[in-house]
C-alpha positions as CSV (number, residue, x, y, z in Angstrom):
1,X,21.5,-1.9,10.2
2,X,21.3,0.9,13.1
3,X,19.5,3.5,10.8
4,X,17.1,0.4,9.4
5,X,16.0,-0.2,13.5
6,X,16.1,3.4,14.5
7,X,13.5,4.3,11.7
8,X,11.6,1.2,12.3
9,X,11.4,2.0,16.3
10,X,10.4,5.7,15.5
11,X,7.6,4.7,13.1
12,X,6.2,2.0,15.4
13,X,6.7,4.8,18.4
14,X,4.4,7.4,15.9
15,X,2.0,5.2,15.1
16,X,-1.5,5.2,17.0
17,X,-2.4,1.7,17.7
18,X,-5.1,0.2,15.3
19,X,-7.0,-3.0,14.2
20,X,-5.9,-4.3,11.1
21,X,-8.5,-6.4,9.1
22,X,-6.2,-9.5,7.6
23,X,-6.4,-9.3,4.0
24,X,-8.5,-12.3,2.1
25,X,-5.2,-14.1,0.5
26,X,-6.9,-17.1,-0.4
27,X,-4.6,-18.4,2.6
28,X,-5.9,-19.0,6.3
29,X,-2.4,-18.3,8.2
30,X,0.6,-15.7,8.0
31,X,2.7,-18.8,7.6
32,X,0.6,-20.2,4.8
33,X,0.0,-16.6,3.3
34,X,3.9,-16.1,3.1
35,X,5.2,-19.2,1.0
36,X,3.2,-17.5,-2.1
37,X,5.8,-15.8,-4.1
38,X,5.4,-11.8,-4.1
39,X,3.5,-11.6,-7.2
40,X,0.9,-13.4,-6.4
41,X,0.3,-12.2,-2.9
42,X,-0.4,-8.4,-4.8
43,X,-2.4,-10.3,-7.6
44,X,-4.6,-11.9,-4.4
45,X,-4.7,-9.0,-2.6
46,X,-6.1,-6.7,-5.8
47,X,-9.0,-9.3,-6.1
48,X,-9.9,-9.0,-2.7
49,X,-9.6,-5.1,-2.7
50,X,-11.4,-3.8,-5.8
51,X,-15.1,-3.3,-4.7
52,X,-16.3,-3.6,-0.9
53,X,-19.8,-2.9,0.8
54,X,-20.2,-1.8,4.3
55,X,-24.4,-1.6,5.9
56,X,-24.2,1.7,7.8
57,X,-25.2,1.1,11.0
58,X,-25.6,3.1,14.6
59,X,-22.5,1.8,15.9
60,X,-20.7,2.3,12.9
61,X,-21.8,6.0,13.2
62,X,-20.9,6.4,16.4
63,X,-17.5,4.9,15.9
64,X,-16.7,7.6,13.4
65,X,-18.1,10.3,15.5
66,X,-15.7,9.1,18.3
67,X,-12.6,8.3,15.8
68,X,-12.8,11.3,14.5
69,X,-13.9,13.7,17.9
70,X,-16.9,15.0,16.2
71,X,-19.4,16.5,18.8
72,X,-22.1,17.2,16.0
73,X,-22.3,16.7,12.3
74,X,-20.3,13.7,10.6
75,X,-19.7,13.9,6.6
76,X,-19.9,10.9,4.4
77,X,-15.9,10.7,3.8
78,X,-16.1,10.4,7.7
79,X,-18.4,7.3,7.9
80,X,-16.3,5.8,4.7
81,X,-12.7,5.7,6.5
82,X,-14.4,4.4,9.8
83,X,-16.4,1.4,7.6
84,X,-13.2,0.9,5.7
85,X,-10.1,1.1,7.6
86,X,-7.8,-0.9,6.0
87,X,-8.5,1.0,2.4
88,X,-8.7,4.5,3.9
89,X,-7.0,4.7,6.9
90,X,-7.0,8.7,7.1
91,X,-9.8,11.1,6.3
92,X,-7.4,12.2,3.7
93,X,-7.5,9.0,1.9
94,X,-11.3,9.0,2.4
95,X,-11.5,12.3,0.9
96,X,-9.7,11.8,-2.2
97,X,-11.9,8.0,-2.8
98,X,-15.1,10.3,-2.7
99,X,-13.8,13.0,-4.7
100,X,-12.5,10.1,-7.4
101,X,-16.0,9.3,-7.3
102,X,-15.2,5.8,-5.8
103,X,-18.0,6.2,-2.9
104,X,-21.5,5.3,-3.5
105,X,-24.8,5.6,-1.3
106,X,-27.6,3.3,-2.0
107,X,-26.4,3.8,-5.9
108,X,-25.4,7.1,-5.9
109,X,-22.3,8.7,-6.1
110,X,-21.5,10.5,-2.8
111,X,-20.0,14.2,-2.6
112,X,-17.8,15.1,-0.4
113,X,-20.2,17.9,1.1
114,X,-22.7,15.0,2.0
115,X,-23.4,14.4,5.1
116,X,-23.0,10.8,7.3
117,X,-25.7,8.3,5.4
118,X,-28.5,7.1,7.4
119,X,-28.8,3.6,9.1
120,X,-29.6,1.0,7.0
121,X,-27.8,2.8,3.8
122,X,-25.5,1.0,1.8
123,X,-22.4,2.3,1.3
124,X,-19.7,0.6,-2.2
125,X,-16.6,1.4,-2.6
126,X,-14.8,0.7,-5.7
127,X,-11.5,1.8,-5.5
128,X,-10.3,-0.3,-8.5
129,X,-7.1,-2.3,-9.3
130,X,-4.1,-1.0,-10.3
131,X,-2.9,-1.8,-13.5
132,X,-2.5,-5.5,-14.1
133,X,1.4,-7.1,-13.2
134,X,3.3,-7.6,-16.4
135,X,3.9,-11.7,-16.9
136,X,6.9,-13.1,-16.5
137,X,8.0,-9.9,-14.4
138,X,9.6,-12.3,-11.8
139,X,11.7,-14.4,-14.5
140,X,12.8,-10.9,-15.7
141,X,14.3,-10.4,-12.2
142,X,16.0,-14.1,-12.2
143,X,17.7,-13.5,-15.1
144,X,18.9,-10.2,-14.1
145,X,20.3,-11.0,-11.2
146,X,21.8,-14.3,-12.8
147,X,23.3,-12.1,-15.9
148,X,25.2,-9.6,-12.9
149,X,25.7,-12.7,-10.8
150,X,29.6,-11.6,-10.3
151,X,28.7,-8.3,-9.9
152,X,26.4,-7.8,-6.3
153,X,26.4,-3.9,-6.5
154,X,24.6,-4.5,-10.6
155,X,21.8,-7.0,-8.7
156,X,18.5,-6.1,-7.7
157,X,18.7,-7.5,-3.4
158,X,16.5,-7.1,-0.6
159,X,19.4,-5.7,2.1
160,X,16.9,-5.0,5.0
161,X,12.6,-6.1,5.2
162,X,10.4,-5.4,7.9
163,X,7.1,-7.4,6.3
164,X,5.0,-6.4,9.5
165,X,5.1,-2.6,9.1
166,X,6.1,-3.0,5.6
167,X,9.2,-1.2,4.5
168,X,12.5,-2.0,2.9
169,X,16.4,-1.0,1.8
170,X,16.5,-2.5,-1.7
171,X,20.1,-2.2,-4.0
172,X,19.2,-0.4,-7.3
173,X,21.9,-1.5,-10.0
174,X,23.6,1.7,-12.3
175,X,21.6,2.4,-15.3
176,X,18.4,1.8,-14.2
177,X,16.0,4.5,-13.6
178,X,14.3,4.5,-10.2
179,X,10.7,5.2,-11.6
180,X,9.0,4.4,-14.7
181,X,9.4,8.1,-17.6
182,X,8.5,8.9,-20.7
183,X,11.7,7.5,-22.4
184,X,12.5,4.6,-21.2
185,X,10.8,1.0,-21.7
186,X,8.4,0.2,-18.1
187,X,10.7,-3.0,-17.2
188,X,14.0,-0.8,-17.6
189,X,12.6,0.6,-14.1
190,X,13.6,-0.1,-10.5
191,X,10.3,0.3,-8.8
192,X,8.9,-1.8,-11.7
193,X,10.9,-5.2,-10.4
194,X,9.6,-4.1,-6.7
195,X,6.3,-6.6,-6.6
196,X,8.3,-9.4,-7.7
197,X,11.0,-8.6,-4.5
198,X,8.6,-7.9,-1.8
199,X,5.4,-9.0,-0.5
200,X,2.4,-6.9,0.9
201,X,2.8,-5.9,4.4
202,X,1.5,-8.3,7.0
203,X,0.3,-5.7,9.6
204,X,-0.5,-2.6,8.2
205,X,-2.3,-0.9,5.1
206,X,-0.9,-2.1,1.8
207,X,0.0,0.2,-1.2
208,X,-1.4,-0.2,-4.4
209,X,1.4,-1.3,-5.3
210,X,5.8,-1.2,-3.9
211,X,6.8,2.6,-4.2
212,X,10.4,4.0,-3.5
213,X,10.6,6.8,-1.1
214,X,13.4,8.6,-3.1
215,X,15.2,8.5,-5.8
216,X,18.4,8.0,-7.6
217,X,20.5,9.2,-10.4
218,X,20.1,7.2,-13.7
219,X,24.2,6.2,-13.4
220,X,24.2,5.6,-10.0
221,X,23.9,2.1,-7.7
222,X,22.9,1.7,-4.1
223,X,20.1,1.3,-1.4
224,X,16.9,2.9,-1.6
225,X,14.3,3.5,0.7
226,X,10.6,1.0,-0.3
227,X,7.5,1.2,1.0
228,X,4.9,-1.9,0.8
229,X,2.5,0.3,3.2
230,X,0.5,3.5,3.7
231,X,1.6,3.9,7.2
232,X,5.0,3.3,5.8
233,X,5.3,6.0,3.8
234,X,4.4,8.7,5.9
235,X,6.6,7.7,8.4
236,X,9.4,8.1,6.0
237,X,8.5,11.0,4.4
238,X,8.8,12.5,8.0
239,X,12.3,11.2,8.5
240,X,13.2,13.0,5.1
């Protein structure tokens, strides 16, 4: 508990204040959203963030200049990050999206060396939804935990969860790989069950899927650090 509080406190001191837009989850409040199962929340989030459109304005260009401390020339990735702060919170994320061809200006694919588009142009971000969650994943998780009800160390349980920042400590059972690999079925890995355990974060930028921040050996059980937000991934990586 002391370690959990220390990491959360450190992260909150490091991260810059940012105004995050609440994702359209089909609920009118955080309380209503929280009543949905975690898997449903991830599926609704996928639908809301696959494609976004923004009209370039003078205010948006000025905000990008101030946000990235640019005195003269702006590039398209600066504007993309300012236009879609929830999905592209940093210049690095925006550059990767442009390089992948996910940013279009008036229907034309943007290049990383392109200057900022003029006011009135239409910017489209097509980041694509991650692979669909497997059907019955929540039932698989329930069955796994029921089969190991007499062995707490063999159950996948959440030991600590910061829903605002977006990170958690989850117990990994033994005889289970931490992440998918080429030798075992996808549903035999610890990471594949995380969307059924942890919902998207309330305040920070959600990842495509919850992910582990380190690994444990196949035969080892124990607590693992898991991140559901991009900010938590960076903060926890710095902690290591």
